[in-house]
DSSP file (Angstrom, degrees, kcal/mol; ACC not computed):
  #  RESIDUE AA STRUCTURE BP1 BP2  ACC     N-H-->O    O-->H-N    N-H-->O    O-->H-N    TCO  KAPPA ALPHA  PHI   PSI    X-CA   Y-CA   Z-CA
    1    1 A X              0   0    0      0, 0.0    21,-0.2     0, 0.0    93,-0.2   0.000 360.0 360.0 360.0 147.9   -3.1   18.5   10.8
    2    2 A X        -     0   0    0     19,-2.3     2,-0.4    91,-0.5    93,-0.0  -0.550 360.0-158.2 -80.9 152.6   -6.7   18.0    9.7
    3    3 A X        -     0   0    0     -2,-0.2     2,-0.5    17,-0.2    17,-0.2  -0.987  13.4-174.9-137.7 126.8   -7.6   14.6    8.3
    4    4 A X  E     -A   19   0A   0     15,-2.5    15,-1.9    -2,-0.4     2,-0.5  -0.968  12.2-159.7-119.5 112.7  -10.5   13.7    6.0
    5    5 A X  E     +A   18   0A   0     -2,-0.5     2,-0.3    13,-0.2    13,-0.2  -0.832  21.3 170.2 -94.8 123.8  -10.9   10.0    5.3
    6    6 A X  E     -A   17   0A   0     11,-2.7    11,-3.0    -2,-0.5     2,-0.5  -0.888  29.9-135.2-132.5 159.2  -12.9    9.2    2.2
    7    7 A X  E     +A   16   0A   0     -2,-0.3     9,-0.2     9,-0.2     2,-0.2  -0.980  31.7 163.0-118.6 123.9  -13.7    6.3    0.0
    8    8 A X  E     -A   15   0A   0      7,-2.8     7,-2.3    -2,-0.5     2,-0.4  -0.528  29.6-114.5-119.7-170.3  -13.6    6.7   -3.7
    9    9 A X  E     -AB  14  69A   0     60,-2.1    60,-3.0     5,-0.3     2,-0.5  -0.990  12.2-166.2-133.1 141.9  -13.4    4.2   -6.6
   10   10 A X  E >  S-AB  13  68A   0      3,-2.7     3,-1.9    -2,-0.4     2,-0.4  -0.956  81.1 -46.2-119.8 108.0  -10.9    3.4   -9.3
   11   11 A X  T 3  S-     0   0    0     56,-0.6    58,-0.1    -2,-0.5    56,-0.0  -0.561 123.8 -25.2  64.5-125.7  -12.8    1.4  -11.8
   12   12 A X  T 3  S+     0   0    0     -2,-0.4     2,-0.4    -3,-0.1    -1,-0.3   0.451 119.6  97.6 -94.6  -2.7  -14.8   -1.1   -9.7
   13   13 A X  E <  S-A   10   0A   0     -3,-1.9    -3,-2.7     1,-0.0     2,-0.2  -0.723  70.4-130.3 -95.7 134.9  -12.4   -1.1   -6.8
   14   14 A X  E     -A    9   0A   0     -2,-0.4     2,-0.4    -5,-0.2    -5,-0.3  -0.569  25.7-169.3 -75.8 142.5  -12.9    1.0   -3.6
   15   15 A X  E     -A    8   0A   0     -7,-2.3    -7,-2.8    -2,-0.2     2,-0.4  -0.993  19.0-127.8-134.1 142.6   -9.9    3.1   -2.5
   16   16 A X  E     -A    7   0A   0     -2,-0.4    17,-3.7    -9,-0.2     2,-0.4  -0.719  23.9-162.9 -88.4 138.4   -9.3    4.9    0.7
   17   17 A X  E     -AC   6  32A   0    -11,-3.0   -11,-2.7    -2,-0.4     2,-0.5  -0.976   7.9-166.4-123.3 134.1   -8.3    8.6    0.4
   18   18 A X  E     +AC   5  31A   0     13,-2.6    13,-2.3    -2,-0.4     2,-0.3  -0.987  20.5 160.6-119.5 121.7   -6.7   10.7    3.1
   19   19 A X  E     +AC   4  30A   0    -15,-1.9   -15,-2.5    -2,-0.5     2,-0.3  -0.984   9.5 121.6-138.4 149.0   -6.6   14.4    2.5
   20   20 A X  E     - C   0  29A   0      9,-1.6     9,-2.2    -2,-0.3     2,-0.5  -0.985  55.2 -70.6-179.4-172.0   -6.2   17.4    4.8
   21   21 A X  E     - C   0  28A   0     -2,-0.3   -19,-2.3     7,-0.2     2,-0.9  -0.914  29.1-152.2-108.1 127.4   -4.4   20.5    5.9
   22   22 A X  E  >> - C   0  27A   0      5,-2.7     4,-1.6    -2,-0.5     5,-1.3  -0.849  11.4-171.1 -99.2  99.6   -0.9   20.2    7.4
   23   23 A X  T  45S+     0   0    0     -2,-0.9    -1,-0.2    70,-0.4     3,-0.2   0.908  81.0  50.8 -63.0 -45.8   -0.7   23.3    9.6
   24   24 A X  T  45S+     0   0    0      1,-0.2    -1,-0.2     2,-0.1    -2,-0.0   0.900 120.4  36.0 -60.9 -37.5    3.1   23.0   10.5
   25   25 A X  T  45S-     0   0    0      2,-0.2    -1,-0.2    -3,-0.1    -2,-0.2   0.602 103.8-134.3 -89.3 -11.6    4.0   22.7    6.8
   26   26 A X  T  <5 +     0   0    0     -4,-1.6     2,-0.3     1,-0.2    -3,-0.2   0.890  67.3  93.0  61.1  43.6    1.3   25.1    5.6
   27   27 A X  E   <S-C   22   0A   0     -5,-1.3    -5,-2.7    28,-0.0    -1,-0.2  -0.988  75.3-101.0-155.6 163.2    0.0   23.0    2.7
   28   28 A X  E     -C   21   0A   0     26,-1.2     2,-0.3    -2,-0.3    -7,-0.2  -0.429  34.1-157.1 -78.0 158.4   -2.5   20.3    1.8
   29   29 A X  E     -C   20   0A   0     -9,-2.2    -9,-1.6    -2,-0.1     2,-0.3  -0.943   7.6-168.4-134.7 158.9   -1.6   16.7    1.6
   30   30 A X  E     +C   19   0A   0     -2,-0.3    13,-1.9   -11,-0.2     2,-0.4  -0.985   6.1 178.7-149.4 135.0   -3.2   13.7   -0.2
   31   31 A X  E     -CD  18  42A   0    -13,-2.3   -13,-2.6    -2,-0.3     2,-0.6  -0.997  15.9-152.2-135.6 134.0   -2.6    9.9    0.0
   32   32 A X  E    S-CD  17  41A   0      9,-2.5     8,-1.4    -2,-0.4     9,-1.3  -0.939  87.7  -1.1-104.7 122.1   -4.5    7.3   -2.0
   33   33 A X  S >  S-     0   0    0    -17,-3.7     3,-1.4    -2,-0.6    -1,-0.3   0.978  76.0-177.6  61.3  61.5   -4.5    4.0   -0.1
   34   34 A X  T 3  S+     0   0    0     -3,-0.4     5,-0.2     1,-0.3    -2,-0.1   0.743  76.2  54.6 -63.1 -23.4   -2.5    5.3    2.9
   35   35 A X  T 3  S+     0   0    0      3,-0.1    -1,-0.3   -19,-0.0    -2,-0.1   0.580  84.3 105.5 -87.5  -8.6   -2.6    1.8    4.6
   36   36 A X  S <  S-     0   0    0     -3,-1.4     3,-0.4     1,-0.1    -4,-0.0  -0.342  84.0-117.6 -68.2 152.3   -1.1    0.0    1.7
   37   37 A X  S    S+     0   0    0      1,-0.3     2,-0.5    -2,-0.0    -1,-0.1   0.909 113.7  21.3 -56.0 -41.5    2.5   -1.1    1.9
   38   38 A X  S    S-     0   0    0     -5,-0.0    -1,-0.3     3,-0.0    -3,-0.1  -0.929  95.2-134.8-125.7 105.8    3.1    1.2   -1.0
   39   39 A X        -     0   0    0     -2,-0.5    -6,-0.2    -3,-0.4     3,-0.2  -0.202  14.6-125.3 -56.4 149.8    0.4    3.8   -1.4
   40   40 A X  S    S+     0   0    0     -8,-1.4     2,-0.3     1,-0.3    -7,-0.2   0.891  94.8   0.9 -60.4 -39.0   -1.0    4.3   -4.9
   41   41 A X  E     +D   32   0A   0     -9,-1.3    -9,-2.5    25,-0.0     2,-0.3  -0.988  63.5 174.3-150.3 141.9   -0.2    8.0   -4.5
   42   42 A X  E >   -D   31   0A   0     -2,-0.3     3,-2.2   -11,-0.2   -11,-0.2  -0.967  32.7-137.2-144.5 134.1    1.4   10.2   -1.8
   43   43 A X  G >  S+     0   0    0    -13,-1.9     3,-1.7    -2,-0.3   -12,-0.1   0.724 101.2  75.6 -61.2 -18.6    2.3   13.8   -2.0
   44   44 A X  G 3  S+     0   0    0      1,-0.3    -1,-0.3   -14,-0.2   -13,-0.1   0.699  90.2  57.1 -65.3 -17.2    5.5   12.9   -0.3
   45   45 A X  G <  S+     0   0    0     -3,-2.2     2,-0.3     2,-0.1    -1,-0.3   0.387  78.0 116.2 -95.5   3.5    6.7   11.4   -3.5
   46   46 A X  S <  S-     0   0    0     -3,-1.7     2,-0.2    -4,-0.1    -3,-0.0  -0.568  71.6-119.8 -72.5 130.7    6.2   14.7   -5.5
   47   47 A X    >   -     0   0    0     -2,-0.3     3,-0.7     1,-0.1     5,-0.3  -0.494  33.3-111.7 -68.3 136.5    9.5   15.9   -6.8
   48   48 A X  T 3  S+     0   0    0      1,-0.2    -1,-0.1    -2,-0.2    -3,-0.0  -0.327  91.6  18.3 -68.5 152.5   10.3   19.4   -5.5
   49   49 A X  T 3  S+     0   0    0      3,-0.2    -1,-0.2     1,-0.1     4,-0.1   0.804  83.5 116.3  62.4  34.9   10.3   22.4   -7.8
   50   50 A X  S <  S-     0   0    0     -3,-0.7    -1,-0.1     2,-0.2     3,-0.1   0.146  98.0 -87.7-115.3  19.6    8.3   20.9  -10.7
   51   51 A X  S    S+     0   0    0      1,-0.3     2,-0.7     2,-0.0    -3,-0.1   0.560  86.0 134.9  90.4   8.4    5.4   23.3  -10.4
   52   52 A X        +     0   0    0     -5,-0.3    -1,-0.3     1,-0.1    -3,-0.2  -0.827  24.8 174.6 -93.5 118.9    3.5   21.2   -7.8
   53   53 A X        -     0   0    0     -2,-0.7    -1,-0.1    -3,-0.1    -2,-0.0   0.255  45.3-114.7-113.8  13.1    2.2   23.6   -5.2
   54   54 A X        +     0   0    0      1,-0.2   -26,-1.2   -27,-0.1     2,-0.2   0.817  63.6 149.6  60.8  33.0    0.0   21.3   -3.0
   55   55 A X     >  -     0   0    0    -28,-0.1     4,-2.0     1,-0.1    -1,-0.2  -0.511  62.9-112.2 -89.7 165.2   -3.2   23.2   -3.8
   56   56 A X  H  > S+     0   0    0      1,-0.2     4,-2.1     2,-0.2     5,-0.2   0.837 120.7  57.3 -65.0 -31.1   -6.6   21.5   -4.0
   57   57 A X  H  > S+     0   0    0      2,-0.2     4,-2.0     1,-0.2    -1,-0.2   0.908 105.0  51.2 -64.5 -41.0   -6.5   22.1   -7.8
   58   58 A X  H  > S+     0   0    0      1,-0.2     4,-1.8     2,-0.2    -2,-0.2   0.927 111.9  46.8 -58.9 -44.4   -3.3   20.1   -7.9
   59   59 A X  H  X S+     0   0    0     -4,-2.0     4,-2.5     2,-0.2    -2,-0.2   0.807 106.6  56.6 -73.1 -28.8   -4.9   17.3   -5.9
   60   60 A X  H  X S+     0   0    0     -4,-2.1     4,-2.2     2,-0.2    -1,-0.2   0.915 107.4  50.6 -63.1 -41.2   -8.0   17.4   -8.1
   61   61 A X  H  X S+     0   0    0     -4,-2.0     4,-2.7     2,-0.2    -2,-0.2   0.897 109.2  51.0 -60.9 -40.7   -5.7   16.8  -11.0
   62   62 A X  H  X S+     0   0    0     -4,-1.8     4,-2.1     2,-0.2    -2,-0.2   0.940 108.7  50.6 -62.6 -47.3   -4.1   13.8   -9.2
   63   63 A X  H  <>S+     0   0    0     -4,-2.5     5,-2.9     1,-0.2     4,-0.3   0.910 114.0  45.3 -57.2 -42.7   -7.5   12.3   -8.5
   64   64 A X  H ><5S+     0   0    0     -4,-2.2     3,-1.0     3,-0.2    -1,-0.2   0.899 109.3  55.0 -67.9 -40.7   -8.4   12.6  -12.2
   65   65 A X  H 3<5S+     0   0    0     -4,-2.7    -1,-0.2     1,-0.3    -2,-0.2   0.861 112.9  42.6 -61.5 -36.1   -5.0   11.2  -13.3
   66   66 A X  T 3<5S-     0   0    0     -4,-2.1    -1,-0.3    -5,-0.2    -2,-0.2   0.429 115.0-117.2 -90.7   0.6   -5.5    8.1  -11.2
   67   67 A X  T < 5 +     0   0    0     -3,-1.0   -56,-0.6    -4,-0.3     2,-0.5   0.796  51.1 169.0  72.1  29.1   -9.2    7.8  -12.3
   68   68 A X  E   < -B   10   0A   0     -5,-2.9     2,-0.3    -6,-0.2    -1,-0.2  -0.629  10.5-172.9 -78.0 125.2  -10.6    8.3   -8.8
   69   69 A X  E     +B    9   0A   0    -60,-3.0   -60,-2.1    -2,-0.5     3,-0.1  -0.790  57.5  44.9-114.0 161.4  -14.4    8.8   -8.9
   70   70 A X  S    S+     0   0    0     -2,-0.3     2,-0.4   -62,-0.2   -63,-0.1   0.418  97.1  82.2  89.4  -1.2  -16.8    9.7   -6.1
   71   71 A X        +     0   0    0     -3,-0.2     2,-0.4   -62,-0.1    -1,-0.1  -0.998  53.7 179.8-136.9 130.6  -14.5   12.4   -4.7
   72   72 A X        -     0   0    0     -2,-0.4    10,-0.3     2,-0.1     9,-0.2  -0.996  23.7-170.6-135.2 137.7  -14.3   16.0   -5.9
   73   73 A X        +     0   0    0     -2,-0.4     2,-0.3   -17,-0.1   -13,-0.1   0.135  50.4 127.3-105.1  16.0  -12.3   19.0   -4.8
   74   74 A X    >   -     0   0    0      1,-0.1     3,-1.8   -14,-0.1     8,-0.4  -0.569  65.1-132.0 -73.7 133.8  -14.1   21.3   -7.1
   75   75 A X  T 3  S+     0   0    0     -2,-0.3     8,-0.1     1,-0.3    -1,-0.1   0.779 106.4  52.8 -58.4 -26.1  -15.5   24.4   -5.2
   76   76 A X  T 3  S+     0   0    0      6,-0.0    -1,-0.3     3,-0.0     2,-0.2   0.491  79.8 116.9 -90.0  -1.8  -18.9   23.9   -6.8
   77   77 A X    X   -     0   0    0     -3,-1.8     3,-1.5     1,-0.1     5,-0.2  -0.461  68.2-133.8 -67.9 134.3  -19.2   20.2   -5.9
   78   78 A X  T 3  S+     0   0    0      1,-0.3    -1,-0.1    -2,-0.2    -3,-0.0   0.637  95.9  78.5 -66.5 -12.8  -22.2   19.7   -3.5
   79   79 A X  T 3  S-     0   0    0      1,-0.1    -1,-0.3    -7,-0.0    -2,-0.0   0.810  89.8-142.9 -64.2 -27.4  -20.2   17.5   -1.1
   80   80 A X    <>  +     0   0    0     -3,-1.5     4,-2.2    -6,-0.2     5,-0.2   0.558  58.3 132.6  77.1   7.2  -18.7   20.7    0.3
   81   81 A X  H  >  +     0   0    0      1,-0.2     4,-2.6    -9,-0.2     5,-0.2   0.908  68.4  54.6 -59.3 -43.4  -15.3   19.0    0.7
   82   82 A X  H  > S+     0   0    0     -8,-0.4     4,-2.4   -10,-0.3    -1,-0.2   0.932 110.6  45.7 -54.1 -47.9  -13.4   21.9   -0.9
   83   83 A X  H  > S+     0   0    0      2,-0.2     4,-2.1     1,-0.2    -1,-0.2   0.854 110.5  53.3 -69.0 -35.4  -15.0   24.3    1.6
   84   84 A X  H  X S+     0   0    0     -4,-2.2     4,-2.2     2,-0.2    -1,-0.2   0.934 111.9  45.8 -61.7 -45.7  -14.3   22.1    4.6
   85   85 A X  H  X S+     0   0    0     -4,-2.6     4,-2.1     1,-0.2    -2,-0.2   0.899 111.4  50.9 -66.3 -40.6  -10.6   21.9    3.6
   86   86 A X  H  X S+     0   0    0     -4,-2.4     4,-2.5    -5,-0.2    -1,-0.2   0.872 109.5  51.7 -65.3 -35.0  -10.3   25.6    3.0
   87   87 A X  H  X S+     0   0    0     -4,-2.1     4,-2.5     2,-0.2     5,-0.2   0.905 105.7  54.9 -65.8 -40.9  -11.9   26.2    6.4
   88   88 A X  H  X>S+     0   0    0     -4,-2.2     5,-2.7     1,-0.2     4,-0.8   0.924 111.1  45.9 -55.5 -44.1   -9.3   23.8    7.9
   89   89 A X  H ><5S+     0   0    0     -4,-2.1     3,-0.6     3,-0.2    -2,-0.2   0.928 110.9  52.2 -64.0 -46.1   -6.6   26.0    6.3
   90   90 A X  H 3<5S+     0   0    0     -4,-2.5    -2,-0.2     1,-0.2    -1,-0.2   0.893 117.6  36.3 -59.9 -42.7   -8.2   29.2    7.5
   91   91 A X  H 3<5S-     0   0    0     -4,-2.5    -1,-0.2    -5,-0.1    -2,-0.2   0.503 108.0-121.3 -91.0  -3.6   -8.4   28.2   11.1
   92   92 A X  T <<5 -     0   0    0     -4,-0.8    -3,-0.2    -3,-0.6    -4,-0.1   0.906  36.3-155.6  66.5  41.2   -5.1   26.3   11.1
   93   93 A X      < -     0   0    0     -5,-2.7   -91,-0.5    -6,-0.2   -70,-0.4  -0.224  20.2-176.6 -57.9 132.7   -6.9   23.1   12.1
   94   94 A X              0   0    0    -93,-0.2    -1,-0.1    -3,-0.1   -70,-0.1   0.568 360.0 360.0-107.3 -13.9   -4.6   20.6   13.9
   95   95 A X              0   0    0    -93,-0.0   -92,-0.2   -92,-0.0   -93,-0.1   0.342 360.0 360.0-147.9 360.0   -6.9   17.6   14.4
């Protein structure tokens, strides 16, 4: 799976973000504060069949819901993160 480690902010506090493409499961994943005993958010806690499809748009909504700033999954964002992740998916990146 590909892994992109990023630092964002929730209010004045820095938070670590892990996002990437899981090739065996064929979907994106996202964790906010992955090293915490209990992460702030993990896609592993999403209830199945509630309309959550593990898309980058879904994860942009998650970032906004938790008030994470400094990270954008919008295709037009100049960081290019969206395009890096889509490339990971296209090539089936494993590391």
